[in-house]
N, C-alpha and C positions, 0 to 999 in steps of 0.2 A: 221592230220587225213587223212586217205585214202578216196577217193571219194566213194568207196562202203560202207565204214563205215558211212559216212555222209548220204548216201541214205537210209541206214537201220534205222538210227536215225530219219530222217525226216518221214519215213514210220511208224515207231513205235509210234512216237509222234502223228502222224495223227490218228492212230488207237485208242490211248488213248483219244484224244480229241473227236473223233467220238463217242466213247462209252459214254463219258460224255454228249455230245449233245443228244444222243439217250435216255438217262435217263431223260432229260429235254425237250423232244419233245413236250410237251403240250403247251409250250410258243413259241413265235416267236424267242426269244433269243436262245432257245434250238435248233430250226431248223437252225438258222444261225451258231451256234457252230458246229452242225453236218455237215453242208456243208463245213465249214472251215476245219474240220478234214478230210473229204473225199477228198478235194482238195489236202491236204498235202500227203495223201496216193497215189493219182494218180501222183503227181509230184515226189515223191520219187521213185515210180516204173519206171516212164519214165526216170529218171536220171540213174537208174540202167541199163536200156536198151540202153542208148546212147553209141555209140562207143567212145572209149577212143583214143585220139591222141597219136601217137608214139613220144617218146621223144628222 
C-alpha cells in the first residue's frame, strides 16, 4: 500500500472514531474515544505532509 493511501485510511478511520465518540460525549469513555479519533486525524494529516525520501 502506498504511504498516501495509508495516511488517508488513518485519517478516515480517525474521522469515523471521532464521530462515534462525539455521539457518546456524555460519558468519560465517549470523550476518550473522541480524543483518540482526533489524534488519528492529526497523525494522518501530518503523515501526508511529511516529505518523502528519494529512492
